[in-house]
C-alpha positions, 0 to 999 in steps of 0.5 A: 553420588558425586558421579550422579551429580556430575551427570546431571550438571553435564546434562543441564549444561548440554540442554542449556547449550542446545536450548540457546543454540536451538533458540538462535538457530546456530545449527551445524549442517553435516557434509560427507566425511564428517565435516559440519559447518555452522549456519548460516551457510552460503554457497559461492559459485567460484567457476561456472559453466566450464567443461574442465576445472582444476582443483588442488590444496595446501596439504591434501584433499578428499573426494566424496561421491554418493557419500563414499570416499573415492580419493583421499590424501590427494596432493597436487592438481586434480583434473576434473573433465566432463565428457558425455555427461560423466566426470573424468577425475585425474589425480596424476596417479589414478583416473575415475569416471563418475556420473553425478556431483562431487564433494571436494574436502580438504584433509586436516590442516589443509585448504582447498585452492583454485590456482593460487587462491586458497578457500576455507570450507568445502568444495561441491562440484555440480555436474549440470550435464553440459557443464560444471559448476564449482561451488564453495560451501562455508559459514557466512563469516568465513565467506566475508573474510574472503569478501571485505579485502576486495570490496573495500581494500584495507590498504587504501581504505584503512579505517575500521569504521568504514570496514565495519560498515562494508562488513554489515552491508556485505553480510546483509547483501549475501543473506538477502540473496540466498538462493538467488541462483538456486537453479544452478546449485549456489547462492551468490557468484564470486564477481562484482556482479554479486560481491568479489570473493577470493577466498582466504588468500586475501584475508587481512587482520583489519578486515577480519576484525571488522567481520569478528566486531560485527559478527551476525549483524544485519540491516532490516527494514520492516523486520525484513532484510534489506537490498543493501546495495553499494557502489565504489563511488557515487560521484557526489550523490547516491540515486534513488533505487527505482530510478536505476532498477525497475520495480525496486522502489525502496524508501531506504535507497534513496538519493543522498549527498555524499560530501566526501565523493563531491568535488565541485566542477566548472563547465567551460563551453565554446562555440568555436569548435575546431575539428583539427589537430592541436598543430592546426588549432595553434595556427589558427589561434595565432592567425597564421592561417584561416579555416579557408586554408584547411578546406583543401588542406590535404593538397600540396602547399605551393612554394609561394604559399609556403614562403609566405607563411615563413614570412609570417613566422618571421614577422612574429618572431620579430626576425628579418629573414626572408626565404623563397622556397623552390620545393616544399619538402622537410629537406627544404625547411632545415635551412629556414629552420635553422635561421629561425631556431638555430636547430643545427647548434642545438642538434650539436648539444643534444644529439649524440654522434652514435645517433646519427644514422649512416644512411643519412650521413651518406646522403645528406652529410653530417650538418643535415643529418644533426638537424633531422636527428634533432627534429625526430628527437623533438617530435617535430617530424617522425622517423618515417617521414620522407625528407623529399616528399612534397608536403601538403598544406596541413603537414607543412603547417603542422610542422611549422607549429610543432617547432614554434611550440618546441622553441618558444614559450607559446603556451603558459602552464596554469592551474584553475581557480574560478569560473564565473560567467565569462570571467576565468581566473587562473594562477601562473607557476609563481602563484600570480593570478591570471584574469581572462575573458572567455568568449570563443576559445579553442578548446582541446582535451587530453586524455591518456596522451591523446588530444581531441577537440572539444565543445566543453571542458570541465575544470576542478583545479586538479588538471594540468592546463596550458593557455594561449592568450592575447592580453586578457583574452583566452584564445586556446586551452589544452586540459590534461585530464588526470586518470580516474582514481578513487585512492583517498590521497589522489581522489578524482572520480572523473572519467572519459570514454572516447568512442568512434562511431563504428566502435560505439555501434559495435558496443551497442550491438553487443546489448541490442541490434541496431542499424546505422547509429544516428545519435545517443540522447540522454532523455531524463536524469535522476536526482543525482544527475544520472542519466535514467532514460536514454534514446539510441537513435539508429537510421531506422527507429529509436531504442529506449534504455532505462536505468542501470542498463544504460551502463551495460549498453554503453559499457561506461563506468556509471551513468552520471555522464555527459556527452560531447559530439564531434562531427564530420561531413558524414555526421557524428565522427566521435563521441566522448562521454564525460562521467563521474562515479563507479557503479550504479550509485544506489545505496552505500558509497564506499568512498563516501563511507571511508570519508565519514569514517575518516571524519569520525563517524561510527559504522552505525552512523554511516549505514544510517545515513546511506540506509536511512530508517533501517535497523541493525539487528542479530540475524538470529534474532530476525529469524526468530522474530525478535 
């Protein structure tokens, strides 16, 4: 009787378990070898369109073909090569040729590997006739454990509420896109074109907790899963989906202000654009030369003209020195420079005897060799410069400007404070305010060590700035821009992309065929300021590009950009894109989500802000219509 009661009890428990599981549809899908995976199951395209793929494991793998085991307990790397529609399997000890799809399963307590990355679940190797697709099949929650660390790094954005928001958004995104690539035999790709996924190797305790704490939770609107788009940085404002993606009008994907990602910037413009180098610009700013001089700047400078410029420098320096050069070479400038700047005594302090080249010592002697090495060390001249070649006007002036900058405090280092109209406020190294008039200064931008002339510069207060001024008037400004960074302790979501005309033509031709590029013209912007309609003008016709396609056409981080053009006699010489943000700017801003979490917002508040009007429910309740 006791045994009978136990059987009844076990039956009832089993029935209850089956009812709950059936109700919630938490079924397990069974694969060859008896492996079963709890639904919802996702198929991730790991390696796509290849004729050769290598797979290994942490502790052995087995391979099934047409439901039958063909290899087991395989250690080391297994090579799969497609030849004439059939897959050649090379395990190191054995070779087989099979025509069809293969299941690759881990042995007990083992994980499959591609390179150094380990993966949960199983692999399906799809033979597509002309190529192979390797697909990772696993439960959605296990998949998310391999997504979160790469979509929102816990070592940089270590706020659990932001990570929970990301987990719900990523889960919803994946389930919304199930069977998106059905024709290729998988649901979602493993790159940033979908969601970055690298398997088990990058899993962390914090991101695992975010997945576990939100298990099964998805975002819905009107009883359906939403397209939970997100981007790394929105640059201060997200964009409405219908502005970036054609036909994707969604009431929950609208433009929102993103306070944490919004750094104010101020524009400084000039009509005094100089398409020269920093050295020539300085010579113009201090009235050493005028632009008439530069029209034939590549011609050799006469001894008379060079001598007169040296005299001007002497007056600027309040020195009673007069030189008349018979020749204008680097060698002929050594003595004048020594009189002006005492370069020989400075060289004896800064240049070591072993740095003196023997060939120069033999030809010019110790004194002049010291001076030459000093000028090279200071960047006044280059190692390859010939000391006795006659100098062009521009080369002479560049050398003169450079040595002035190296030996005198021509520029002041300052920090930006404010810009109201033409009134610019800065602070010097000691924190003293400098108030300047901005009329027509020469503007230069420095990006990754290279200096470019500019019609306009932006200022936030985080840039390194050097100025040359005369009393209270700004004559010249050089801004050294920091690198783009989304790290919270060094947030700087601004970027530059500099193209020569030829480089931009080559980039655009990868997207659409064009003839000779004439100009790039933003025609329309969205609520966030992103360019949503762009005209690409070539010599024959105009091409119009819309929304997210603009980012692809120009190969930029984002479409929240402005353009600065540099011209020469043939037209546009160089185009600089000045932008903010990274991605498409639609939906949740990851940097902004972190900022909200940092300020105390819970993950549901974050998701409600970036996807207004949506609800968070359990996926199985959605499936069952609850």
